[in-house]
N, C-alpha and C positions, 0 to 999 in steps of 0.2 A: 429868554432863550436859555435852555438848559445846557447846550453844547457851545459854550463861549469860545469863539475862535480868536479872540483878542486877549493876549497876555494871560493865558491860563496858567495854572500851576504846572500842568503837564508840559507845556511849552517851555516854561522857565527851567524845569528840570532837564529837559532835552538839551537846551542851550548850555546850561551849566555843565552837564556831562560831557558835551562836545568840547567845551573850552578846557575843562579839567584834563581831558585826554591830550592836551597840548596843541590842539588845532586853533587856527584863527577863523574868524567868521565875519562875513559881510551881510548886509541886509538882503541882498539878492540870494545868497546861499541859505540864509535863515528862512526866507520865504519858500524856496524850492524844497528844502529838506524837512522843515518843521512846520510849514504853513504859518510862520510868524510874520505878522504884518508890521508890528512896531518893535523891532529889535532894540532900538534906543531905550524904550520904556523898560524892557527886561534888563538891559545893561544897567540902567539907573538903579533898579532894585538890587541887583547883584553887587553893585559897588558899595552897598552898605556892609557887605561881608567880605568881599574880595577886592583886590587891587586889579583893575582891568584897564589896560591902555588901548587907546585908538592909535594903532601904529601908522596910520595915514594922516593923522591930524596935521592940519596946516596945508596939506596938499589938496588940489582941486580934483580929488577923486573920491570914490566911495569909502566910507569909514570901514576899517578892518580892525576888529577887536581881538585882543589877546589877554588871557587871564595870566596875571603874574604870580600872585600868591594870595592866600587867605589872610585877612587882617587878624592880627593877634592882639588881645587885650591883656593888660596887666590887671588882674582881678583885685589886687591890693590897692592900687592907685587909681583904677578906672581910667587908664590912659592907654593910648596906642604905643606900641614899641616895635 
């Protein structure tokens, strides 16, 4: 299938742009706005570069993600700071 609806690079970029703008995002919103079926999969990939919190974690309601900041690396020591 040439038009991959699941976790495409375009969808990832849309989600990232939305979160970088300071918005929070739920699965329902991601489906309605960006046709994203698996938001958690996109969040998993983005967490390799960004700190993203689920602000509803532990509650029995839908996950709501918020981007906190980009992860910075110390190039000399190859560690996070």
